[in-house]
N, C-alpha and C positions, 0 to 999 in steps of 0.2 A: 732545176728539178721542178716539175709541176707541183703546186702547193698541195693539191689533194692527196698526193702520195705520201705526205708526211706522216699521216696516221697509218697508212697501209704498209709502209716499208718493213715494219717489224713482222707483219704477217707473212709477207713474201719470203723473208728470211726463215721463218718457221717452216714454211712449206719446203724450202731447200733442205733443211736439216732432216725433216721427217721423211723425205724421199730419197735420201742418200743411201748408197749401198753398192758393193761391188762383189763380183764372183772371183773364183780362182784363188791362188795362193796369196795369203795376206802377209805383208811386211811386218816387222816388229811393231808391236802396239805403241802408239805415241800417247803423250799426255792428253792430246785432243781427243783421241779415241776413247780413252778411259773415262773422260768426263761426259762425252756425248754418245757413247755407244748405245745406250738404251733410249735415246731420245727419239730415234726414228719411230716409224709406225704409227674560323679558328680562334678557339679561345685558349691561349697557351698558359693561362694562369689558373685554369681549373685545377683544384686539388685532386690528388690521387684518392679515389674512394675506397681503396682496399688495404693500404698500409701507410704508416706514417714515416717510415725510415727512408723515404725517397732521397737519393743522393743527387744533387744538382751538378751537372757537368760544368766545370769551371774553365774549360778550354775555350779559346776565342772562336774556334771553328764551330762550336756548339751554339753560338749566339745567333739570333735572328735579327736581321736588319728590318726594322719596321718602317712603314710609310708615314710621313708627316701628313697632317691634315690637308695642307695645300697641294699635296702630291696625288691625292685621290680624286678621280673624276666624280662629279656630283652624281652622275647616273649610276655609279657603283656604290658610293658610300651612303646614298640616301635615295629614297623614292621621290624626294622633294627636289625637283630640278626642272629646268626649262630646256627645250630643244632650241637653243639659241646661243649666241656668243656669251650671253649673261650666265650661262651654265657654269662657266669657269670662275664666277665670282664666289669665292669661298664664304664671304660674309653672309650671303643669302642662306647658305646651307647651315651655317652655325646659328642663325637666328630661328631655325625651325624648332618648334616646340619639342619634337621628338624625332628620333631617327627615321621612323616609318611614316612621317606625316605625308599626306598626299597634296600636291600642289594643285589648287583648284583651277589654275590656268591651263592644265592639261586637258586634252580632249576627253570626252566621256569614255571612249574606247580605251585610251591609254590608262585612265584612272582604274578601270576594271582590271586591266592587265597588271598594274602595279599592286593592287590589293590581292591578286592571286598569289603573289610571292610570299605573303605573310599569313595567309589563311590556313596553310597546311603544315606549318612548322611542327606542330605537336601531333600530327596524324598518327593514329595507332598502327598504320601499316609501314612505318619507317623502320629500317633495319639498323639505324645508328642514332645515338643521342647527339643531335646537332647542337652546336654552340648557339647561344642566343646572341644574334648580331646586334641587338639593342642594349646588351649589357655594357656597363661602363668599362669592363675589362676586355671587351672585344677590340681587336686590333687588326689593321689592314697590312697585308704583306704582299710585296711584289715577288712572286715566285722566281722570276728571272734573276733577281738580285740575291736569292737564297737557294742556289742549286743544291739538289740532293747529292751528297758525296760523303766520303769518309771523314769523320770528325774526331776519331780517337775514342769515341764512346763505346766501351766494350767491358768485358769482365763480368763479375757476378751481377752487377745491376742490370746490364743489358740481357744477360742470360735469364735472369729472373722474370723479365717481362715475357719473353717467348715461352718459358717453361709454364708460367701460369696460363697463358693462352692455350697451349696444347693440353696441359693436364686437366684443366677445369672447363674447357669450352669446346672440346672436340668429341663429346659423347663417349669419353674414354674412362673406364674405371681406373682407380688408382693402382690396382694390382698389376695393370698392364703398363709397362714402361717403353718409351720410345727408344729406338736404336740410337746409339751414341750419347744417350742421356747418362751422365755419371752414375745415376742410380739404377741403370738398366741391369748391369751385371749378367750379361749373357741371355737376355730375354728377347733378342731381336726376332727370332722366329715366332715367338709367342705373339709379338705385336702384329706381325703381318697376317698370321692366322686369324687373330681377332679382327683385324681390319677387313679381311675378305669375308668374314662372317656377318658384317653389317649390311644393312639395306643400302641400295645404291645412293640414296640421298645423303646418308651419313658418311659414306665413303667420299662422296663428292665434297662434303663440307670440309673434311680433313685435307683433301687435295687442294682445295682453294686456299686454306690457311698456309699450307706448306708452299704452295705456289707463290703466294704473296711474300712469304719469308724469303724464298729463293730470289724473287725479283728484286727485293730490297738489297739483298747481298750482292747481286750482280751490279747494281748501281754503285755500291760502295767500292767494289773491286775495280770498276771501270773508271771511277773518278777518285782514285786513291792519292793521298798526299805523298808524292815521291821525293820531293825536295822542299825544305823549308829553311830559307836563309833570310837575312835582313834585307837582301836585295829583291828576292822574288820567291813565290811559291809555284811549284810545278805539280800539276795534277795529271794523272794518266792511268793507264792500265797496269795493275799489279798482278802479274801472272802467278806469282807464288801464292798470294792470298786467294786467288781464284781456285788454284789447285787444292788448297787446304779445305775449301768449302765444297768443291764439286768433283774432284778427282775420284774415280771409282775405287782405286786402291786405298788412297789416303782416307777416304770416308767409309771404307768397308761396304761399298756398294750404294751408299745413301745419296751421294752426289747426283748421279744420273737420275735417280728417282725424283729428286727435288726439281731437276730441270724438266722432267716430264710433267710434273705438277704445275710448273711455271707456264708451260704451253696450254695446259688445261685451263688455267686461269685466263689466259689470253683469249681462248675460244669462247669462254663464258662471257667476258666483257664485250667481245666482238658481237656475239649473239644479242646481247642486251641492246647494243646500239642499233642493230638492224631492226629490233622489235619496237623501238621507241620513236621511229621516224615519224609516225602520224602526229605525235605530240608536238614536234617542232615544225611540222607542216602547217599547223593551224594558223589561221590569219591572226588570231588573238595573241599568239606567241610573239613577244618582242624582246629584242636585246637592248639593254640600256647602258650606253657609255656617255651619253651627253651630246652625241653627234648623230643626227637622224640619218644622214647620208651614209656614214660609216656603219651604223646599225643595220641598215638595209643590205649593204654589201656583205657584212659579216654573216647575216642570216642566209644569204644566197650561197656563200662559200660553205657554211655549215651543212646546208641541205645537200649540196653537191657531194661533200665527203660522205654523208650518211647514205646517200643513194649508191655511192660507189661501194660502200661496205655491204649494203643490202644485196647488191648484185653478185657478191662474191660467193662461190658455190660451197666452200668448205666450212659451213657453220656447224656449231655444236647443236645437237638435237635434244632439247630438254623435255620432250613429250613423255619420256619414261618417268620423270619425276612426279611424285605425289599422284600416281595413277591408280592406286589401290582403293581400299575402302575409304569413302569420303570423310567419315568421322576421324579415322586414323590419319588420313592425309592432312586434314586441317590441323590436327594436334601436332604432327611432325613439322608442318610449315610454321606453326607458332613457336615450336622449340627452336627451329632455325633462326627465327627473328630474334628471340630472346638471347640465344647464345651469341649472336652477332652483335647485338646491342651491348652485351657485356664486354666483348672484345673492344668495341669502340671506347668504352669507359676505361679499359686497361691502358689505352694509349695515353691517357692523362697521367700515367705513372712513369712515363719515360723521362729520365733525368736530363737528357740533352734536348734543348728547345728546338733545334733544327730537326733532329730526328723525330721529335714529337710532332712537329708541323707536318712533315711528309708522311709520317705514320698515320696520323689522323686523316689526312687528305686521301691517302690510298685506301684506307679502311672504309671511309665513307663512300669512296668511289665504287668499291666492290659491293658495299651494302646497297647502294643505289642500283647497281646492275641487277642484284638479286630481286630487289623490289620490282624492277621492270619485268623481269622474267616471270614473276609470280602474279603479274597484273595484266596478262595478255588480253583477257576478255574485257577488262575495264578500259584498256587502251583502244580496243576495237570499237567500243561503244561510246567513245567520247563524242560530244556534239561538234559539228564543224565550226561553230562559232559560239561565243558566250562562255560563261564559267564552266570549267570542268572540275566538278566536285568529287567525282569518283576516283579520278587519277590525276595527280598533279606532282610536279617536281619543283622544289624550291630552288632558289638561285644557288644556294650552297650545294645542293645535290647535283645541279647541272655542272657547276665548276669542278666539283670533285670527280664526277663521272668522266669528264673529258681529260682532266689532268691525270687521273689514275690510268686511263687507257693510254695516254701519252707515255706514262712511265713504263707500263708493261710492254708497250711497243718498243721503247728504247731498250728494254732488257733483251728482247728477242734479237734486235739488231746487234747489241753488244755481244751476244753469244756467238754470232758469226765472226765478229772481230777477234774474240778470244780463241775461237777454233783456228783461225789463221795464225795467230800468235803462237799457239801451242803445237802447230803442225809438225815441227821438227824437234820437239822436246820429247825424250823418252824416259 
């Protein structure tokens, strides 16, 4: 398969689901139809800032495999490196006075680019509280060695995380309860009446959080621990678990709504990637891995994928957002940012380290996408060369942006897999 379609395959799957439909007499409803019927149409040691009774998951599948110092390329763990074979010499990196030190042997152009990574970490336009990569507690993680999958982290602790996110950060009064919430007691209709009464921006905020929640659940159902013996572990699709989370009957209609919100999230992140192309096209933008030839090739492939995304016709149109009174729009935009920053802090309360890792990454990825969508004029006014002080993405934001899009793309693709698996189940 052509490499550039790796990012787009999820979207093609989404189009297939959105466009499905048949006329005439319908056969008995299958489990697949009940789930999909309405879809058509890192610092892991940061303390929880909200409560002290956080319960740490003791399961081995909750653990995160960290990278050793000699496993991290110099171009990633520090801006202090040389584009040469000596870049693999870890001793040089360890002798640097600080993590962000700039190697004077670099060209003036490269030094400017390196400094750009650190100048905007505390920018007031960020939607997430980014971890300080220079902190002694900052650790490097190879995401390929720590795949997102079911860890056994569930129950009251996991429920508490999402409950706080929904109850305190989705512009919702406490008197309105979400459907399927144990405290709802028959207020489902009230919830959706309230939701429809909100402005389009606040409705979108709720849908994004619901979509993120649904996407994470799809990942866990698709990579579920099916067998655990002393000889081997087998991970795969858990159909029963998927039905419990998304079946229209078993979830009293909530499952299909969740999946619709998942697609909404996908379109938002896709739109953000199409909008941010000029940032990555700038000559000053460089990728740092310690290998100059590889960096150039990676940038070429990145731009190829981004232009493929930009050329796709079915993008979300955000022009209706914040289009009213300028003062009110700015206030609402700031509320968006503050609510989302709070959600990023809540992720530090997740008791499972692997779940926290992926939760933080995907939350920051979505936050970065929102930052991009709300910075269209700043992106358009970026200079062709030299520092871009009005709009900038840190390395953490870039990593989270693409990994979050990779995760939501995987979710969309997995939905097609579950549709096929559920096709003959009634």
